[in-house]
C-alpha positions in Angstrom: 72.4 235.9 -184.7 69.9 238.6 -183.7 67.7 236.7 -181.5 65.7 240.5 -180.4 65.6 243.5 -180.8 64.2 246.5 -179.1 63.7 250.1 -179.9 62.1 252.9 -178.3 61.1 256.7 -179.6 63.1 256.3 -182.8 61.6 258.2 -185.9 57.6 256.2 -185.8 58.6 253.7 -183.4 57.4 255.0 -179.8 58.0 250.9 -178.7 58.4 247.6 -180.6 59.9 244.6 -179.4 60.8 242.6 -182.2 61.9 238.8 -181.5 64.1 237.1 -184.6 64.8 233.3 -186.0 67.2 232.2 -187.9 66.0 232.0 -191.5 65.0 233.7 -194.1 62.6 236.9 -192.5 61.3 239.1 -194.9 60.0 242.9 -194.1 57.5 244.2 -196.2 55.2 247.2 -197.0 54.1 249.5 -198.8 56.7 252.7 -199.7 57.6 255.2 -196.8 56.1 252.7 -194.1 58.8 252.3 -192.4 61.2 249.5 -193.2 64.4 252.0 -193.8 63.4 253.2 -189.7 64.5 249.3 -188.2 67.6 249.3 -191.0 68.9 252.6 -189.8 67.2 251.5 -185.9 69.9 248.5 -186.4 72.7 250.6 -187.0 72.5 253.2 -184.3 72.7 249.6 -182.4 75.8 248.4 -184.3 77.6 251.3 -184.2 76.5 253.5 -186.6 76.4 257.2 -186.6 74.4 258.7 -184.3 71.9 261.6 -184.9 69.6 264.0 -183.0 67.3 263.7 -185.8 66.3 259.9 -185.0 64.7 260.6 -181.8 60.5 260.7 -182.0 59.7 263.5 -182.1 57.9 265.4 -178.6 60.6 262.5 -177.0 63.8 263.5 -175.2 66.0 260.4 -176.1 66.0 257.3 -178.1 66.6 254.1 -177.5 67.6 250.7 -178.9 68.9 247.4 -177.6 70.1 244.3 -179.8 70.7 240.4 -178.7 72.8 238.1 -180.3 72.8 235.0 -179.5 76.5 233.2 -180.9 78.7 230.0 -180.4 81.6 230.3 -177.9 84.8 230.8 -180.0 83.1 233.6 -182.0 85.2 236.8 -182.6 82.9 238.7 -180.8 82.6 236.7 -177.8 87.0 236.8 -178.3 86.5 240.8 -178.7 84.6 240.8 -174.6 87.1 238.7 -173.3 90.0 240.9 -174.8 88.4 243.9 -173.0 87.2 242.6 -170.4 83.7 242.3 -170.2 82.0 239.1 -169.4 80.8 236.8 -172.0 78.7 234.7 -170.3 75.1 234.0 -172.2 74.0 236.8 -174.8 76.0 239.5 -176.4 73.5 242.9 -175.6 74.5 246.4 -178.1 72.0 249.4 -176.6 72.4 252.4 -178.2 70.8 255.7 -176.1 70.2 258.9 -178.0 69.8 261.6 -176.8 67.6 264.4 -178.9 70.6 267.3 -178.5 72.6 264.6 -180.4 74.6 263.0 -177.5 74.6 259.0 -177.5 76.0 257.2 -174.8 76.5 253.2 -175.5 76.5 250.0 -173.2 77.7 246.6 -174.4 76.3 244.1 -172.0 74.9 246.9 -169.4 78.2 247.9 -169.4 79.3 251.8 -170.6 81.2 251.3 -173.7 82.5 253.4 -176.7 80.6 253.8 -179.8 84.3 252.2 -181.7 84.4 249.3 -179.8 80.5 248.8 -180.4 81.6 249.1 -183.8 83.7 246.6 -183.9 81.1 244.2 -182.5 78.0 245.0 -184.8 81.1 244.5 -187.3 81.8 240.8 -186.3 77.7 240.1 -185.6 76.2 241.5 -188.5 76.7 242.3 -192.4 74.2 245.0 -194.1 73.9 244.7 -197.5 72.3 247.4 -199.7 72.7 249.6 -202.5 73.9 251.9 -200.6 78.4 252.6 -200.3 78.0 253.3 -196.5 76.6 249.5 -196.1 78.8 246.4 -196.7 82.2 245.5 -198.1 83.6 249.5 -198.8 86.4 249.2 -196.9 88.8 246.6 -199.4 90.3 245.6 -196.8 86.9 242.9 -196.6 87.4 241.7 -199.5 91.4 240.7 -198.8 89.3 239.1 -195.9 87.3 237.6 -198.0 89.2 236.0 -200.5 91.2 234.0 -197.8 88.5 232.9 -195.7 86.8 231.7 -199.5 90.5 229.8 -199.8 90.8 228.4 -196.3 93.9 230.8 -196.3 93.0 232.8 -193.1 95.7 230.4 -190.9 98.2 231.1 -193.5 97.4 234.8 -193.5 98.2 234.6 -189.4 101.3 233.4 -190.4 102.1 236.0 -193.0 101.2 238.6 -190.1 103.3 237.0 -187.4 106.4 237.2 -189.8 105.9 240.3 -191.0 105.5 241.8 -186.8 109.2 239.2 -186.5 110.9 241.3 -189.0 109.7 244.6 -187.8 110.1 243.7 -184.3 114.7 243.3 -185.3 114.8 246.2 -187.1 114.0 247.9 -184.3 115.8 246.7 -182.0 118.8 246.6 -185.1 117.5 250.4 -185.2 117.6 251.4 -181.4 121.6 249.4 -181.2 122.8 251.9 -184.2 121.1 254.5 -182.7 122.9 253.9 -179.0 126.2 252.9 -181.0 125.8 256.2 -182.6 125.6 258.2 -179.4 128.0 256.9 -177.4 130.5 256.6 -180.1 129.8 261.0 -180.2 130.6 261.2 -176.9 133.0 258.4 -176.6 135.8 260.7 -175.5 133.4 262.8 -173.4 132.4 259.2 -171.6 136.7 258.2 -171.3 137.3 261.2 -169.1 134.2 261.0 -167.2 135.2 256.9 -166.1 138.6 258.2 -165.3 137.9 260.5 -163.5 135.3 259.5 -161.6 136.8 256.3 -161.1 139.9 258.1 -159.4 137.5 259.9 -157.0 136.5 256.5 -156.4 132.9 257.7 -154.5 131.4 255.2 -151.7 127.9 254.9 -151.1 127.2 257.6 -148.3 130.6 259.1 -148.4 128.7 262.7 -148.7 127.0 262.6 -145.5 130.0 261.4 -143.4 132.3 263.6 -144.7 129.9 266.6 -144.1 129.7 265.4 -140.1 132.9 265.3 -139.5 133.1 269.0 -141.3 130.4 270.1 -138.7 132.1 268.3 -135.9 135.7 270.0 -136.0 134.5 272.9 -136.6 132.6 272.8 -133.9 135.9 271.4 -132.0 138.0 274.8 -133.5 134.9 276.7 -131.8 134.9 274.7 -127.7 138.8 274.5 -127.9 139.3 278.2 -128.4 137.1 279.3 -125.0 138.6 275.6 -123.0 142.6 277.3 -124.2 141.0 280.7 -122.8 139.7 279.3 -119.6 142.9 277.5 -119.3 145.2 280.5 -119.4 143.2 282.4 -116.8 143.9 279.7 -114.3 147.5 278.2 -115.0 148.9 281.4 -117.1 151.2 284.7 -115.5 147.0 285.8 -114.2 145.9 282.5 -112.3 144.9 283.5 -109.2 146.0 280.1 -107.7 149.7 281.7 -106.4 148.3 285.2 -104.4 145.3 282.5 -103.2 147.7 280.3 -101.4 150.2 282.4 -100.3 147.4 284.4 -98.7 146.1 280.6 -96.9 149.8 280.3 -95.8 150.1 284.1 -94.4 146.0 283.5 -92.4 147.3 279.8 -91.0 150.9 281.6 -89.9 147.8 284.1 -87.2 145.9 281.4 -86.4 146.6 280.8 -83.4 147.2 284.5 -82.6 143.9 284.6 -82.3 142.5 280.9 -81.8 139.2 279.7 -83.6 138.3 282.6 -85.5 140.3 282.5 -88.9 139.6 277.9 -88.9 136.4 278.7 -91.1 137.7 281.4 -93.4 141.0 278.9 -93.9 138.8 275.6 -94.3 137.0 277.6 -97.6 139.9 278.7 -99.2 141.7 275.3 -98.2 139.2 274.0 -100.2 138.8 276.9 -103.1 142.2 276.6 -103.9 142.0 272.0 -104.3 139.0 273.2 -106.9 141.1 275.1 -108.6 143.5 272.7 -108.7 140.8 270.4 -110.0 139.3 272.6 -112.8 143.2 273.6 -113.7 143.3 269.5 -114.1 140.0 269.1 -116.0 140.8 271.8 -118.4 144.0 270.3 -119.6 143.3 267.1 -119.6 139.7 268.4 -122.5 142.3 270.2 -124.5 144.3 267.4 -125.0 141.3 265.3 -125.8 140.3 268.1 -128.8 143.2 268.1 -130.1 141.9 270.1 -132.9 144.5 269.6 -135.7 143.7 272.4 -139.1 145.2 270.0 -141.7 142.5 267.8 -141.1 139.7 269.6 -141.4 141.1 271.6 -144.6 142.1 268.0 -145.9 138.3 267.2 -145.1 137.0 269.7 -146.6 138.5 269.0 -149.8 137.3 265.5 -150.1 134.1 266.8 -149.7 134.4 270.0 -152.2 135.7 267.7 -154.5 132.8 264.9 -154.0 129.5 267.8 -154.0 131.6 269.3 -157.5 131.8 266.3 -159.6 127.4 265.8 -158.9 126.7 269.3 -160.0 129.0 268.5 -163.1 127.1 264.8 -163.6 123.9 266.8 -162.8 123.5 263.8 -160.0 122.8 263.4 -156.6 126.8 262.6 -155.2 125.7 258.8 -153.5 124.9 258.2 -157.3 127.6 259.1 -159.0 129.1 254.7 -158.3 126.3 254.1 -160.4 126.9 256.8 -162.8 130.7 255.5 -163.1 129.3 251.9 -163.7 126.5 252.8 -166.4 129.1 254.6 -167.7 131.4 252.2 -168.2 129.1 249.5 -169.2 128.7 252.2 -171.9 131.9 252.1 -173.2 132.2 248.6 -172.5 129.2 247.9 -175.6 130.3 250.9 -177.9 133.6 248.5 -177.6 131.1 245.6 -178.2 128.7 246.9 -180.1 130.4 246.4 -183.4 129.6 242.8 -183.2 126.5 243.0 -181.8 125.0 245.2 -184.1 126.4 242.7 -187.3 123.9 239.8 -185.2 121.2 242.4 -185.5 122.0 242.5 -188.8 122.0 239.1 -189.6 118.9 238.0 -187.9 116.5 241.2 -189.3 117.8 239.9 -192.8 116.8 236.1 -191.5 113.2 237.8 -190.5 112.7 239.1 -193.9 114.0 236.7 -195.3 111.5 234.0 -193.8 108.6 237.1 -194.1 109.2 237.0 -197.8 109.2 233.0 -198.3 105.9 233.2 -196.5 104.6 236.1 -198.3 105.1 235.1 -202.1 103.6 231.5 -200.9 100.5 233.4 -200.2 100.3 235.4 -203.1 100.4 232.0 -205.1 97.3 230.8 -202.8 95.3 233.8 -203.5 96.1 233.7 -206.8 94.6 230.0 -207.1 91.9 230.9 -204.4 91.0 234.2 -206.8 90.4 232.4 -209.5 88.1 229.5 -208.0 86.1 232.7 -206.4 85.8 234.3 -209.8 83.8 231.0 -211.5 82.0 230.6 -208.0 80.5 234.0 -208.9 80.4 233.9 -212.2 78.1 230.8 -211.9 75.7 233.0 -210.0 75.3 236.0 -211.9 73.2 234.4 -215.3 70.4 233.6 -213.3 70.5 237.3 -212.2 70.0 238.6 -215.2 74.3 240.0 -215.1 75.2 237.1 -217.9 77.1 239.6 -220.1 78.1 240.6 -216.8 82.3 239.4 -215.0 82.7 239.4 -211.8 87.6 239.6 -211.8 89.2 239.4 -208.1 92.1 242.2 -208.3 95.1 241.1 -206.7 98.0 244.0 -206.6 101.2 242.4 -205.8 104.1 244.6 -204.7 107.0 243.0 -203.2 108.5 245.2 -202.4 106.3 246.8 -200.0 106.5 244.2 -197.6 102.7 244.8 -195.2 101.0 242.4 -192.2 98.7 241.4 -194.8 101.5 240.1 -197.5 102.5 241.4 -200.3 98.9 242.1 -201.8 96.0 244.3 -202.0 92.9 242.1 -203.3 90.1 244.2 -204.1 86.3 243.0 -206.4 85.9 244.3 -210.3 83.4 244.4 -212.0 82.8 244.2 -215.2 78.9 245.3 -216.7 78.6 244.4 -220.4 81.2 243.0 -222.9 83.8 245.9 -224.3 83.0 247.7 -221.3 86.0 248.9 -218.8 86.7 247.2 -215.6 86.4 248.5 -212.2 86.0 248.4 -208.6 82.3 246.9 -208.0 81.6 249.6 -205.6 82.4 252.8 -208.5 80.6 250.8 -211.4 77.9 248.9 -210.9 74.6 250.4 -210.9 73.2 250.1 -207.6 70.1 247.6 -208.6 73.4 245.5 -210.1 75.8 246.1 -207.2 73.3 244.4 -205.1 73.3 241.7 -207.2 76.6 241.4 -207.4 76.7 240.9 -203.8 74.3 238.4 -203.7 76.0 236.3 -205.8 79.4 237.0 -203.5 77.5 236.1 -200.8 76.3 232.7 -202.3 79.6 231.9 -203.7 81.7 232.7 -200.0 78.3 230.8 -198.0 79.3 230.4 -194.3 83.0 231.3 -195.0 84.0 235.0 -193.7 80.4 235.7 -193.1 78.8 237.3 -190.4 75.9 235.1 -188.1 73.5 237.9 -189.5 73.4 238.7 -193.2 70.6 242.5 -193.7 69.7 242.4 -197.4 68.0 245.9 -197.9 66.0 246.2 -201.2 68.7 244.6 -203.3 65.5 243.7 -205.8 64.6 246.5 -206.2 64.3 247.6 -209.7 64.2 244.1 -211.1 61.4 241.3 -211.3 60.4 237.9 -212.6 62.9 235.4 -212.5 65.8 238.1 -211.7 63.4 238.0 -208.1 63.0 234.7 -208.1 66.9 233.7 -208.3 67.6 235.9 -205.1 65.0 234.7 -204.0 66.1 231.3 -204.5 69.7 232.3 -203.0 68.4 234.5 -200.1 66.9 230.9 -199.6 70.2 229.2 -200.1 71.6 231.2 -197.6 69.7 231.8 -194.5 70.4 227.5 -194.8 73.7 228.7 -193.0 73.4 231.9 -191.8 70.5 234.0 -190.6 69.3 236.5 -193.3 67.1 239.5 -193.3 65.4 240.9 -196.0 63.7 244.0 -197.5 61.7 243.6 -200.6 59.6 244.7 -202.8 59.4 241.2 -204.4 56.7 238.6 -204.0 58.7 235.7 -204.7 61.4 236.6 -202.4 58.7 236.9 -199.7 57.3 233.7 -201.3 60.3 232.3 -200.0 60.3 234.0 -196.3 60.5 231.4 -193.2 59.5 234.3 -191.2 57.5 237.1 -192.9 56.9 240.9 -190.8 55.0 243.2 -192.4 55.7 247.0 -191.5 52.8 249.4 -191.5 51.7 253.0 -189.9 48.9 253.8 -188.3 47.3 256.7 -186.6 46.4 260.1 -188.0 47.2 262.4 -185.4 50.9 260.9 -184.4 51.4 258.5 -186.7 53.6 255.3 -185.5 55.0 252.4 -187.9 54.2 249.1 -186.5 55.4 245.5 -186.9 53.3 242.2 -187.5 54.5 238.5 -187.9 51.7 237.1 -190.0 50.9 233.3 -190.3 50.0 231.6 -193.5 46.9 233.7 -194.3 47.8 236.9 -194.2 50.8 235.9 -195.8 49.6 234.8 -198.7 47.2 238.2 -198.6 50.1 240.4 -198.6 52.6 238.4 -201.7 48.5 238.9 -203.6 49.2 242.5 -202.4 52.8 242.8 -203.9 51.6 241.3 -206.8 48.5 242.6 -207.9 48.4 245.9 -205.7 46.1 248.3 -204.5 42.7 246.3 -205.2 44.1 242.3 -204.9 42.3 240.0 -207.4 41.6 236.3 -206.4 43.9 235.7 -209.5 46.0 237.6 -207.4 46.0 235.3 -204.7 45.8 232.5 -206.4 49.6 233.8 -208.1 50.5 234.2 -203.7 49.4 230.6 -203.5 51.3 229.4 -206.2 54.2 231.3 -205.2 54.4 230.3 -201.9 54.0 226.4 -203.0 56.9 226.7 -204.8 58.8 228.4 -202.7 58.4 226.0 -199.5 58.9 222.8 -202.2 60.8 224.1 -204.8 64.7 225.1 -204.9 66.9 226.1 -207.7 69.7 223.5 -208.6 72.2 224.3 -207.3 70.3 224.5 -203.1 67.0 224.4 -202.1 65.4 226.9 -199.3 64.5 224.6 -197.5 61.0 227.1 -196.1 59.0 225.4 -193.9 55.0 225.3 -194.9 54.0 227.9 -192.6 57.3 230.0 -191.1 54.8 233.0 -189.9 54.0 230.1 -186.5 50.1 230.1 -186.9 49.1 233.7 -185.5 51.8 234.6 -183.0 50.9 237.7 -182.5 51.1 241.6 -183.5 53.9 243.8 -182.0 53.1 247.1 -182.2 55.6 250.2 -182.8 53.2 252.1 -182.3 49.7 253.0 -179.2 
């Protein structure tokens, strides 16, 4: 439930800190005092539409904080965990509204989005009133309420799961058909490509090996030319070795003629001839080792160029050609076995649809039976609300040809306001006052089933009085036994049954502010007397107020008593000022 509402600089409210209890809390005050401001501020904290005009004149920004205490397992706590938010303690929704229209949202002090805040708001608070932009506008909510009333929520979840299973099977079948169709269109190409790549028999890393080998051969070709030329110089017709050898012999013969003169020259020529002979031998060895084969280079280049051409043709690196061949082979195999798999998926899809249809048909039958029960329950509440000539209708449209996660049914609450008139959607046919009473009757019939922990009723007693207002008060009190109820009211019959009575008023002359006071028993009696008598409060009005309060605390209707407290106001617990 809503345990605390803090408002800063919103319209006429400068500062307000309001603690709320369970049961029935009513908000009363003169027209224009600011009751609607409180609801507008609460709506802002629940993800309602922001507007810079909500900021108090002269302020740069306004702020609303709503604190909720909800039990473990509540949908709001599941929403916290699913969004990675801390779910320990209270749920705190805070909205900062700037005067320029910008807005900031915080959930448990973490920056968030308006959409997420609205999702929290929908699980925590329902606001009912005479305005179509409040609760139950979405007909999807009607279906949820009907399922909650009849205990069909688990069946509805099973239908939703079966629908998703069928859709998944459908998606798998569609994907398989698309793959088979695509493969069939490319079957000839695939077979030719697989044959080509299989013949090519590419090995991973082969391109690098061939490229390195080719570079080595090309370098060897160039080196071999130079070595052969050097060898020709030493071993060919122009070789200097024979001439040097002849010269050495001639000098050697002249050595004895002049002893010691030619010894050094002869020794050096002898060494030179030995070195030249060694160089000749080394060059010949080098030629044998290089032994360049042009045909091997040609074969290497042909293989390398063939691999690279295949890579360009298939738009993949050469090293990925083996994987491509494997994929194409698998696609061909899948094409061959695809029809069998397709038949199996078709059968699975048909079985999933049959399972869904069975569950959805059963749910439709149960909804029809529960709809009649809900109609009777709501109709039982209408006479006391002076709608005894009206009819409440749960309109169920069933279309077995259009499956949905919700089953075959669309559910909408219809009403007929008078005998002989045409029935139609509740939100369109009923007037503002009638709509409020229909919604109240519906909430009473639903009790705590499918309800948010906090219900807000905005002037649902407008335009009624006497017995009708008393009936509204009794039903609000009955609702408050199970959930927290906040009611903005002008009816003393409703105010008299409150557990907590909050008075909304304005103060100040130059700078008007709205204030909220939680009243004790005496103040409550005086306020209810004012609501009965008007501006001038008489002793008769005070006596009537005391009688109403006595009935509200001790009396009740046959269907369920209010269970109010004799001193709901808490004996003067003080005044909460909204402006200074």
